[in-house]
VOMI-895002 format. One record per residue: residue number from 1; x, y, z of N, C-alpha, C in turn. Coordinates in nm, 3 decimals. Layout:
   resi    n.east   n.north      n.up   ca.east   ca.north     ca.up    c.east   c.north      c.up
    NUM         X         Y         Z         X          Y         Z         X         Y         Z
...
This chain:
   resi    n.east   n.north      n.up   ca.east   ca.north     ca.up    c.east   c.north      c.up
      1     1.684    -4.147    12.096     1.810     -4.176    12.027     1.763    -4.319    11.915
      2     1.653    -4.405    12.015     1.646     -4.507    11.956     1.572    -4.476    11.827
      3     1.458    -4.384    11.809     1.401     -4.370    11.728     1.485    -4.325    11.625
      4     1.553    -4.198    11.632     1.656     -4.174    11.543     1.735    -4.246    11.481
      5     1.804    -4.372    11.513     1.873     -4.469    11.470     1.802    -4.523    11.406
      6     1.703    -4.578    11.423     1.619     -4.660    11.341     1.546    -4.596    11.215
      7     1.548    -4.468    11.226     1.451     -4.384    11.085     1.592    -4.394    11.027
      8     1.705    -4.368    11.028     1.802     -4.326    10.959     1.836    -4.497    10.907
      9     1.837    -4.558    11.006     1.871     -4.698    10.951     1.760    -4.729    10.800
     10     1.651    -4.720    10.829     1.536     -4.732    10.767     1.562    -4.645    10.602
     11     1.595    -4.535    10.631     1.640     -4.465    10.499     1.777    -4.517    10.436
     12     1.855    -4.546    10.545     1.986     -4.609    10.479     1.958    -4.750    10.390
     13     1.876    -4.826    10.448     1.844     -4.961    10.392     1.737    -4.889    10.231
     14     1.679    -4.827    10.263     1.550     -4.794    10.121     1.655    -4.739    10.029
     15     1.776    -4.663    10.066     1.876     -4.579     9.966     1.966    -4.699     9.910
     16     2.004    -4.779     9.975     2.092     -4.894     9.913     1.962    -4.936     9.830
     17     1.855    -5.033     9.875     1.737     -5.078     9.764     1.727    -5.013     9.659
     18     1.711    -4.868     9.657     1.678     -4.784     9.521     1.818    -4.785     9.443
     19     1.920    -4.795     9.494     2.055     -4.769     9.436     2.063    -4.892     9.359
     20     2.063    -5.040     9.413     2.083     -5.142     9.369     1.907    -5.177     9.277
     21     1.822    -5.158     9.319     1.702     -5.173     9.229     1.688    -5.101     9.100
     22     1.717    -4.938     9.087     1.715     -4.888     9.007     1.851    -4.896     8.919
     23     1.978    -4.923     8.953     2.058     -4.963     8.865     2.028    -5.081     8.806
     24     1.968    -5.221     8.854     1.938     -5.295     8.784     1.828    -5.303     8.673
     25     1.721    -5.189     8.707     1.633     -5.210     8.632     1.680    -5.103     8.495
     26     1.761    -4.993     8.527     1.814     -4.944     8.429     1.882    -5.018     8.337
     27     1.975    -5.128     8.392     2.093     -5.216     8.334     1.982    -5.270     8.230
     28     1.868    -5.346     8.298     1.766     -5.434     8.216     1.722    -5.381     8.097
     29     1.646    -5.294     8.131     1.601     -5.187     8.014     1.655    -5.140     7.898
     30     1.807    -5.093     7.944     1.862     -5.038     7.857     1.892    -5.136     7.744
     31     1.945    -5.266     7.814     1.989     -5.380     7.740     1.878    -5.447     7.665
     32     1.778    -5.446     7.697     1.668     -5.494     7.622     1.614    -5.401     7.500
     33     1.591    -5.314     7.548     1.596     -5.174     7.407     1.725    -5.181     7.296
     34     1.855    -5.182     7.340     1.940     -5.189     7.268     1.914    -5.334     7.174
     35     1.887    -5.445     7.232     1.859     -5.554     7.138     1.798    -5.553     7.080
     36     1.689    -5.467     7.019     1.575     -5.464     6.943     1.646    -5.374     6.802
     37     1.760    -5.295     6.837     1.809     -5.218     6.708     1.755    -5.127     6.672
     38     1.622    -5.082     6.736     1.542     -4.957     6.698     1.544    -4.834     6.754
     39     1.633    -4.751     6.696     1.696     -4.634     6.730     1.570    -4.550     6.821
     40     1.416    -4.549     6.794     1.327     -4.503     6.828     1.283    -4.565     6.978
     41     1.285    -4.702     6.980     1.274     -4.731     7.126     1.408    -4.720     7.177
     42     1.496    -4.758     7.146     1.643     -4.707     7.233     1.632    -4.557     7.278
     43     1.583    -4.457     7.206     1.603     -4.312     7.244     1.486    -4.317     7.354
     44     1.346    -4.347     7.336     1.262     -4.351     7.434     1.311    -4.423     7.566
     45     1.350    -4.546     7.600     1.424     -4.593     7.683     1.509    -4.519     7.755
     46     1.589    -4.474     7.686     1.711     -4.394     7.731     1.654    -4.253     7.789
     47     1.566    -4.207     7.753     1.478     -4.085     7.813     1.469    -4.104     7.955
     48     1.374    -4.211     7.944     1.341     -4.258     8.080     1.469    -4.252     8.172
     49     1.532    -4.368     8.141     1.660     -4.371     8.224     1.736    -4.274     8.266
     50     1.753    -4.179     8.185     1.816     -4.039     8.209     1.766    -3.984     8.373
     51     1.632    -3.952     8.330     1.565     -3.942     8.430     1.539    -4.023     8.543
     52     1.535    -4.125     8.548     1.525     -4.259     8.661     1.635    -4.218     8.732
     53     1.797    -4.208     8.653     1.912     -4.170     8.716     1.884    -4.061     8.800
     54     1.844    -3.958     8.730     1.848     -3.805     8.799     1.794    -3.799     8.960
     55     1.651    -3.894     8.893     1.583     -3.872     9.005     1.559    -3.976     9.162
     56     1.628    -4.098     9.135     1.634     -4.190     9.218     1.784    -4.227     9.255
     57     1.857    -4.261     9.160     1.995     -4.306     9.167     2.091    -4.208     9.206
     58     2.042    -4.028     9.181     2.111     -3.946     9.211     2.125    -3.907     9.366
     59     1.981    -3.917     9.397     1.926     -3.891     9.534     1.982    -3.989     9.602
     60     2.002    -4.114     9.604     2.029     -4.199     9.675     2.186    -4.153     9.708
     61     2.269    -4.157     9.615     2.394     -4.135     9.596     2.441    -4.067     9.703
     62     2.348    -3.943     9.726     2.400     -3.861     9.832     2.399    -3.859     9.919
     63     2.232    -3.933     9.943     2.212     -3.983    10.116     2.254    -4.079    10.161
     64     2.312    -4.180    10.097     2.356     -4.284    10.134     2.503    -4.279    10.208
     65     2.589    -4.198    10.210     2.700     -4.181    10.269     2.650    -4.102    10.384
     66     2.584    -3.998    10.365     2.550     -3.934    10.515     2.472    -4.023    10.586
     67     2.389    -4.077    10.555     2.282     -4.166    10.662     2.386    -4.309    10.696
     68     2.485    -4.330    10.646     2.570     -4.428    10.678     2.696    -4.376    10.768
     69     2.762    -4.252    10.783     2.802     -4.186    10.865     2.707    -4.152    11.005
     70     2.611    -4.119    10.966     2.567     -4.088    11.070     2.503    -4.210    11.199
     71     2.469    -4.306    11.100     2.445     -4.468    11.184     2.562    -4.500    11.264
     72     2.687    -4.465    11.166     2.800     -4.553    11.233     2.852    -4.453    11.367
     73     2.825    -4.313    11.346     2.840     -4.248    11.440     2.786    -4.284    11.615
     74     2.645    -4.261    11.524     2.540     -4.324    11.672     2.560    -4.458    11.726
     75     2.615    -4.568    11.655     2.666     -4.691    11.693     2.808    -4.690    11.798
     76     2.857    -4.608    11.743     2.973     -4.611    11.776     3.087    -4.672    11.708
     77     3.070    -4.667    11.587     3.234     -4.719    11.514     3.266    -4.631    11.480
     78     3.404    -4.660    11.447     3.506     -4.575    11.412     3.514    -4.580    11.283
     79     3.523    -4.478    11.223     3.587     -4.502    11.080     3.720    -4.552    11.025
     80     3.788    -4.576    11.124     3.891     -4.638    11.101     3.849    -4.805    11.108
     81     3.782    -4.862    11.113     3.762     -4.996    11.091     3.742    -5.028    10.938
     82     3.802    -5.151    10.916     3.837     -5.220    10.812     3.705    -5.208    10.723
     83     3.575    -5.230    10.780     3.479     -5.276    10.692     3.431    -5.124    10.635
     84     3.448    -5.019    10.744     3.394     -4.885    10.668     3.509    -4.844    10.572
     85     3.625    -4.867    10.619     3.722     -4.820    10.512     3.681    -4.896    10.358
     86     3.702    -4.987    10.373     3.659     -5.076    10.259     3.513    -5.061    10.146
     87     3.430    -5.022    10.228     3.301     -4.960    10.246     3.308    -4.828    10.102
     88     3.373    -4.708    10.183     3.400     -4.608    10.124     3.505    -4.642     9.998
     89     3.617    -4.721     9.995     3.660     -4.713     9.883     3.575    -4.789     9.769
     90     3.452    -4.899     9.801     3.407     -4.951     9.703     3.308    -4.859     9.677
     91     3.237    -4.797     9.722     3.146     -4.685     9.692     3.184    -4.568     9.612
     92     3.340    -4.535     9.637     3.392     -4.424     9.502     3.384    -4.521     9.392
     93     3.463    -4.623     9.415     3.466     -4.703     9.288     3.395    -4.721     9.190
     94     3.257    -4.747     9.270     3.125     -4.768     9.204     3.081    -4.620     9.149
     95     3.115    -4.501     9.218     3.092     -4.394     9.181     3.161    -4.363     9.017
     96     3.287    -4.400     9.050     3.383     -4.374     8.937     3.325    -4.461     8.814
     97     3.263    -4.595     8.815     3.195     -4.633     8.723     3.069    -4.547     8.661
     98     2.968    -4.532     8.772     2.890     -4.477     8.718     2.885    -4.335     8.654
     99     2.956    -4.243     8.702     2.944     -4.127     8.629     2.991    -4.141     8.476
    100     3.048    -4.206     8.410     3.080     -4.200     8.310     2.944    -4.278     8.239
    101     2.885    -4.359     8.313     2.774     -4.463     8.275     2.660    -4.359     8.270
    102     2.668    -4.234     8.330     2.529     -4.135     8.337     2.562    -4.091     8.177
    103     2.688    -4.034     8.114     2.762     -3.931     8.030     2.724    -4.016     7.899
    104     2.741    -4.190     7.912     2.739     -4.261     7.814     2.545    -4.291     7.775
    105     2.464    -4.288     7.894     2.356     -4.301     7.855     2.284    -4.162     7.803
    106     2.314    -4.050     7.849     2.285     -3.935     7.766     2.342    -3.878     7.608
    107     2.497    -3.972     7.599     2.518     -3.953     7.451     2.434    -4.064     7.366
    108     2.402    -4.179     7.409     2.345     -4.289     7.353     2.177    -4.259     7.348
    109     2.141    -4.179     7.426     1.989     -4.120     7.383     1.981    -4.018     7.255
    110     2.083    -3.941     7.278     2.094     -3.842     7.204     2.167    -3.925     7.038
    111     2.186    -3.977     7.030     2.221     -4.082     6.913     2.123    -4.114     6.823
    112     2.042    -4.186     6.945     1.934     -4.277     6.891     1.802    -4.207     6.881
    113     1.835    -4.088     6.932     1.710     -3.960     6.900     1.715    -3.913     6.783
    114     1.866    -3.909     6.710     1.896     -3.807     6.606     1.874    -3.961     6.474
    115     1.930    -4.051     6.526     1.845     -4.189     6.381     1.761    -4.211     6.377
    116     1.684    -4.191     6.476     1.519     -4.226     6.487     1.493    -4.125     6.407
    117     1.498    -3.977     6.423     1.437     -3.882     6.339     1.489    -3.876     6.210
    118     1.589    -3.909     6.172     1.668     -3.902     6.049     1.630    -4.068     5.957
    119     1.553    -4.193     6.081     1.572     -4.261     5.995     1.664    -4.361     5.929
    120     1.780    -4.322     6.019     1.912     -4.407     5.973     1.963    -4.508     6.089
    121     1.993    -4.585     6.063     2.097     -4.686     6.112     2.179    -4.597     6.241
    122     2.158    -4.672     6.384     2.276     -4.636     6.480     2.419    -4.628     6.448
    123     2.479    -4.509     6.496     2.617     -4.507     6.436     2.722    -4.621     6.516
    124     2.847    -4.615     6.473     2.911     -4.692     6.541     2.933    -4.655     6.667
    125     2.965    -4.556     6.686     2.997     -4.485     6.806     2.911    -4.503     6.925
    126     2.777    -4.526     6.878     2.662     -4.554     6.966     2.682    -4.699     7.017
    127     2.753    -4.782     6.943     2.763     -4.943     6.988     2.919    -4.932     7.050
    128     2.966    -4.848     7.041     3.102     -4.827     7.136     3.105    -4.790     7.247
    129     3.011    -4.696     7.287     2.944     -4.653     7.381     2.871    -4.767     7.462
    130     2.773    -4.833     7.388     2.693     -4.918     7.441     2.796    -5.028     7.505
    131     2.873    -5.058     7.424     3.001     -5.163     7.483     3.056    -5.105     7.641
    132     3.090    -4.981     7.642     3.161     -4.967     7.742     3.071    -4.941     7.842
    133     2.923    -4.889     7.828     2.867     -4.868     7.923     2.810    -5.009     7.979
    134     2.819    -5.096     7.908     2.770     -5.276     7.948     2.896    -5.308     8.021
    135     3.037    -5.288     8.003     3.158     -5.338     8.111     3.106    -5.277     8.203
    136     3.120    -5.139     8.215     3.130     -5.031     8.365     3.038    -5.084     8.438
    137     2.900    -5.153     8.369     2.807     -5.216     8.480     2.837    -5.330     8.570
    138     2.941    -5.399     8.508     2.962     -5.547     8.567     3.063    -5.493     8.713
    139     3.134    -5.414     8.699     3.222     -5.393     8.863     3.102    -5.300     8.916
    140     3.064    -5.222     8.900     2.946     -5.116     8.962     2.853    -5.210     9.036
    141     2.793    -5.329     8.994     2.755     -5.427     9.042     2.819    -5.480     9.155
    142     2.918    -5.537     9.095     2.991     -5.637     9.214     3.021    -5.513     9.342
    143     3.053    -5.429     9.338     3.092     -5.355     9.399     2.999    -5.297     9.496
    144     2.869    -5.314     9.457     2.758     -5.273     9.536     2.728    -5.405     9.578
    145     2.730    -5.517     9.574     2.695     -5.619     9.616     2.787    -5.671     9.741
    146     2.919    -5.627     9.703     3.032     -5.638     9.811     3.016    -5.512     9.922
    147     3.013    -5.436     9.899     2.920     -5.308    10.009     2.802    -5.386    10.083
    148     2.730    -5.442    10.024     2.599     -5.519    10.088     2.668    -5.591    10.201
    149     2.758    -5.691    10.162     2.845     -5.776    10.206     2.889    -5.708    10.354
    150     2.976    -5.640    10.333     3.044     -5.543    10.430     2.974    -5.493    10.556
    151     2.874    -5.417    10.499     2.747     -5.396    10.565     2.669    -5.474    10.640
    152     2.678    -5.599    10.583     2.619     -5.684    10.728     2.699    -5.792    10.784
    153     2.827    -5.818    10.725     2.918     -5.897    10.802     3.001    -5.827    10.891
    154     3.028    -5.711    10.874     3.118     -5.580    10.943     3.238    -5.654    10.961
    155     3.337    -5.716    10.897     3.421     -5.804    10.924     3.556    -5.702    10.986
């Protein structure tokens, strides 16, 4: 049982690191590409970002609650504990921010690719979508940090 618990804990910690690290990396590279104003650079970066979200973030999003539930059950924690309920609420809130971000990334990628092909400026809609994408990132990162705090201190 101890080996299984430690293995699940390892996967849970790795999943948290992937969620936070991939999210931070995606945000950094999208922001830096956006700052260039170059549609080709933005399209290229957004293509990679979309793949990273699909491979890494989406996988971790599915595994985190599964490993978390298993760990809580094995450790004897009740799902009625405040910190578990708060973590689940925050996890859902982060997901509510993340899902539109994925959609926005796809749309921004497509708009940037079209602008690059036509050798035109990015449309105003791209800039509007980028602002929304940017502002949705802040509560998502804050939520992930709050989840880390709840997982560590278990108030």
